[in-house]
C-alpha positions in Angstrom: -3.0 -34.4 3.3 -4.2 -31.7 5.5 -6.4 -28.9 4.4 -3.5 -26.4 4.2 -1.1 -28.7 2.4 -1.3 -28.6 -1.3 0.7 -30.8 -3.7 3.4 -29.0 -5.5 3.0 -29.7 -9.2 5.3 -27.9 -11.7 4.0 -27.4 -15.2 6.9 -26.4 -17.6 5.8 -25.0 -20.9 5.4 -21.9 -23.2 2.6 -19.6 -23.9 2.6 -20.4 -27.6 2.3 -24.1 -27.1 -1.2 -25.5 -27.6 -0.4 -28.6 -25.5 0.8 -26.5 -22.6 -2.4 -24.4 -22.8 -4.5 -27.7 -22.9 -2.6 -29.0 -19.8 -3.1 -25.7 -17.9 -6.8 -25.7 -18.8 -7.1 -29.3 -17.5 -5.4 -28.3 -14.2 -7.5 -25.2 -13.8 -10.8 -26.9 -14.7 -10.2 -29.6 -12.1 -8.9 -27.2 -9.5 -5.5 -28.9 -9.3 -3.0 -26.5 -7.8 0.2 -26.2 -9.8 3.1 -23.8 -10.4 3.3 -22.6 -14.0 6.9 -22.1 -15.3 7.4 -20.5 -18.7 10.6 -22.0 -20.2 10.8 -19.0 -22.6 11.4 -16.7 -19.6 13.2 -19.0 -17.2 16.5 -20.4 -18.6 17.1 -22.6 -15.6 13.7 -24.1 -16.2 14.5 -24.6 -19.9 17.8 -26.3 -18.9 15.8 -28.6 -16.4 13.3 -29.6 -19.1 16.2 -30.4 -21.5 18.0 -32.4 -18.8 15.0 -34.7 -18.1 14.1 -35.1 -21.8 17.4 -36.2 -23.3 18.4 -32.7 -24.5 15.0 -31.9 -26.0 12.8 -29.0 -24.9 9.7 -31.2 -24.8 6.7 -29.3 -23.4 4.7 -29.5 -21.5 6.7 -31.3 -18.9 4.7 -31.8 -15.8 6.5 -32.9 -12.5 4.2 -34.1 -9.7 4.9 -33.9 -6.0 5.6 -37.7 -5.8 8.4 -37.2 -8.4 6.5 -38.7 -11.3 6.6 -36.9 -14.6 4.5 -36.6 -17.7 5.9 -35.2 -21.0 3.6 -34.0 -23.7 0.7 -36.0 -22.3 -2.7 -36.3 -23.9 -5.6 -35.1 -21.9 -6.6 -38.7 -21.2 -3.1 -39.6 -20.0 -3.0 -36.5 -17.8 -6.4 -37.3 -16.3 -5.5 -40.9 -15.7 -2.3 -39.9 -13.9 -4.1 -37.2 -11.8 -6.8 -39.7 -10.8 -4.1 -42.2 -9.8 -2.6 -39.6 -7.5 -6.0 -38.7 -6.1 -6.0 -35.2 -7.6 -9.2 -35.6 -9.6 -12.3 -37.2 -8.0 -13.3 -40.5 -9.5 
């Protein structure tokens, strides 16, 4: 990856959701670039989340640049996945 190329990670969630806030804090703390999408304000995003979660609005739903996805991950699971993608230094 070149210096100017950043992975596009989409983090779908809602401001009231503690799990979403925890995931955003993890990304911010580890300087992982991501796009925050509030499903409360974006109906297309809400429809996407429901479509990939069998009709449920499961948040946070995190979609990584490689197409992989985490739904309601623990901090440990999020860290493990981010490390596997090389987003967090070992």
